[in-house]
N, C-alpha and C positions, 0 to 999 in steps of 0.2 A: 476757653469756654465760649461756646457759640452765643450769638445774640439771641434774645428772646424772640421767638417766632411771631408773637403778637405785635412786637415792635416793628418788625420788618415786613409783615404781610402786605401793608399798603405799597411798600417799595417794590415788592415782587409783582404785585398786580399792575403797576405802571408798565411793566414790560409784557406780562402775559396777556393783558387785554389787547396788546398790539399783535399777538400771535407768536410771540417769542416763547419757545419751549424751554422749560426749566430742566436742567440736568442736576440731579441730586446725588448721584453716585459716580464713582470712578468708572464703573462698567458702562454707564450711560454716556459718559464723556468719550470713552474709547469707541463705543459703537458709532458715535457721530463723527469723531475726528480722525480715527485711524483709517487710512486708505479710503477716505471719502471722495467720491466723484462730485464734481461741481463745486459750488461755492458755499461756505459756511461762515456766517457772521456770529462770532462769539462775544458776548458781553460779560465781563466780570463786574457784577453789580456790587454796590457798596452802600453803607449807611452814611457816608460822608456828605458834606455839603456840596461838593462839586458834582457828586453823582445826582443829587436832587436838583441842583440849580442849573447844571450844564449837560451832564451825560444823558440822563433819561429824557429830558425835553428834546435834546438833539436827536436822539434815536427816534422819538415820536415824529419829529419833522422829517427826518431822512427816510423813514419807512412809508411816507406818502409818495415817494418818487416812483416812477414807472419801472425803473430797472432796479431789481433787488436780488440779494443772494438767494440761492436755492433753499438754504436752511437758516433759521434764526434761532439761536440758542443762548442760554445764560446760566451762569453759576453765581451763587451769592457768597462773596468773601465774608468770612466771619460767621457764617451759618452752615453752608454746605461745604464743610472743611475738606472732606475726601474728594469731592467733585472739583473743588477749586484747585486743590493741589494737583490733581490729574490734568485739569485744563491748562494750568501753568506749565506743566511738563512739555506741552506742545509749543510753547512760546519760548523757543530756545534762543539764548543770547541776549535776553533782556531781563532786567531786574523785575521782581514781582511788583505789580501795580494794581491798585484798586481805587477807582474804577479803571477799567481798560476795555478797549474794543479791538478785536482782532478779526481779520478776514483771511480765511484759508481758501485756497483753490486747489482742487485735486489733492488734498491732504497736506499741502505746503502753506506755511504762513507767508502771505504776500503783503500784508499791511498791519501795522499796529499803532493804535493811539494809546499812549500811556497817560497816566494821571497828570503828568507835567504838561501834556498837550491839552488836556481837558480843563484843568483848573485855571489855565491862563487864557481861555477863550470863552466866548459866549455861545449859547446853544445854537444860534443861527449860523455862526461861523463853523462850528463843529459839524452841524448838519450839512452845510455846503461842502465841507471837506469829505464827509462820508459819501455824499452823492457823487462826487467826482471819483472816489475810489470804486463805488459800485459801477459807475459808467465804464471805468477802465477794465475792471476784472469780471463783471457779472454778465456781460452781454453774451448771448448764445452764439 
């Protein structure tokens, strides 16, 4: 059963106000992730405390960096069920994780931050890590 939309609306807005595009269907996920050129940053958003305390604040900090992925997208675990399942199908070899942050380059997964990496670090440390990943993979 999906979460109440009213409950998660503020959590969605934390990312969409930063310019992160919501993907709510499997078709939208496929359109962005299959055979995509360039870099795509995918956030599996969540209602959990580590998403609120570490993940979304870290993304906010990291997206102020001068080097960014070409596309910024998100699915919401526990709400956009079809989209989340489809997005996770591109994260091969890893257990499901909410929240999670994945970077794809030319359609290939090149980096993944799982919940275990997020819940054990502060927002500043996660942002610093994301910035180093962006610097490594997102330069033209």
